[in-house]
DOPAKE-298031 format. One line per field, with one value per residue (C-alpha): x, y, z; residue number from 1; residue in one letter. Coordinates in steps of 0.25 Angstrom, whole numbers, plus 5000, padded with zeros to 4 digits. Layout:
% residues N
px = c(X|...)
py = c(Y|...)
pz = c(Z|...)
nr = c(NUM|...)
rest = c(A|...)
END
This chain:
% residues 122
px = c(4999|5012|5017|5005|5003|5017|5015|5002|5011|5022|5011|5007|5022|5026|5035|5051|5050|5038|5039|5033|5015|5016|5026|5027|5032|5036|5031|5040|5031|5018|5028|5020|5019|5012|5010|5009|5007|5021|5020|5010|5018|5024|5017|5003|5008|5016|4999|4996|5004|5004|4989|4991|4999|4996|4996|5008|5015|5023|5020|5028|5034|5039|5042|5057|5064|5074|5085|5096|5109|5101|5096|5082|5074|5061|5050|5044|5029|5025|5036|5030|5034|5043|5051|5066|5067|5076|5077|5071|5060|5048|5047|5039|5049|5041|5044|5049|5060|5068|5065|5079|5079|5072|5060|5055|5039|5033|5018|5009|5005|4990|4987|4975|4970|4969|4958|4958|4946|4947|4935|4929|4928|4919)
py = c(5000|5009|5008|5013|5025|5029|5025|5035|5044|5047|5046|5060|5065|5072|5065|5071|5067|5076|5090|5098|5098|5113|5126|5136|5149|5160|5172|5183|5197|5186|5177|5166|5152|5148|5138|5134|5119|5115|5120|5133|5145|5155|5167|5160|5160|5172|5178|5170|5176|5189|5189|5186|5199|5211|5222|5225|5217|5215|5207|5194|5195|5178|5165|5163|5149|5151|5146|5149|5149|5148|5161|5160|5156|5165|5158|5168|5168|5154|5147|5133|5136|5125|5118|5118|5108|5109|5124|5131|5139|5147|5161|5175|5185|5199|5213|5220|5209|5216|5230|5234|5229|5242|5236|5242|5243|5240|5246|5238|5248|5245|5249|5256|5261|5278|5282|5289|5300|5314|5322|5331|5346|5353)
pz = c(5000|5002|4990|4983|4993|4987|4974|4973|4982|4972|4960|4966|4965|4953|4945|4945|4930|4927|4927|4937|4935|4937|4938|4948|4945|4958|4955|4959|4961|4970|4977|4973|4966|4954|4950|4933|4924|4918|4903|4907|4898|4906|4900|4904|4920|4921|4914|4928|4939|4932|4936|4949|4951|4957|4951|4959|4956|4942|4930|4927|4916|4915|4922|4923|4930|4939|4945|4955|4945|4933|4922|4922|4912|4907|4901|4890|4890|4880|4885|4895|4911|4914|4929|4926|4937|4950|4955|4945|4947|4940|4942|4937|4932|4933|4925|4938|4936|4925|4932|4927|4915|4905|4896|4886|4886|4878|4873|4866|4853|4849|4834|4833|4818|4817|4811|4799|4801|4792|4794|4783|4789|4779)
nr = c(1|2|3|4|5|6|7|8|9|10|11|12|13|14|15|16|17|18|19|20|21|22|23|24|25|26|27|28|29|30|31|32|33|34|35|36|37|38|39|40|41|42|43|44|45|46|47|48|49|50|51|52|53|54|55|56|57|58|59|60|61|62|63|64|65|66|67|68|69|70|71|72|73|74|75|76|77|78|79|80|81|82|83|84|85|86|87|88|89|90|91|92|93|94|95|96|97|98|99|100|101|102|103|104|105|106|107|108|109|110|111|112|113|114|115|116|117|118|119|120|121|122)
rest = c(M|A|D|K|E|E|Q|E|S|N|S|L|Q|P|S|P|L|L|P|P|L|F|L|Q|I|T|C|K|S|L|D|K|T|S|R|F|A|A|G|T|K|A|G|F|A|V|S|L|I|N|R|K|L|G|I|E|D|P|L|V|S|H|I|E|A|I|K|D|G|E|E|P|I|S|F|G|P|D|A|N|L|V|D|Y|G|N|G|W|K|L|Q|T|V|T|E|L|D|F|A|G|V|R|K|V|E|R|I|R|L|I|P|T|Q|V|P|N|V|I|E|D|I|N)
END
């Protein structure tokens, strides 16, 4: 009977050979962790995290994987989030993280048509 209970207990544990079922991302602005399904697009995760932020909180620009002594790995909006294994953690990056870097502000131009109106003054 103990063998059967041990087998059931082991079947509930994730296999070390299988990827994790979810990923955890630490949001620096909120000091909270969010969970997402493995393979979630980074842009979707950024969008959901930004919805949780207050007005005074800086917006999340992207997500990166970090590990002590390693160069961070940045995820673009269409990249699938992945777990790189031992020691790697996913965290948000905000606009304030780049406060020392000058950015060019982009203004979205919306094309408009100007009507050609000629009035007859007679």
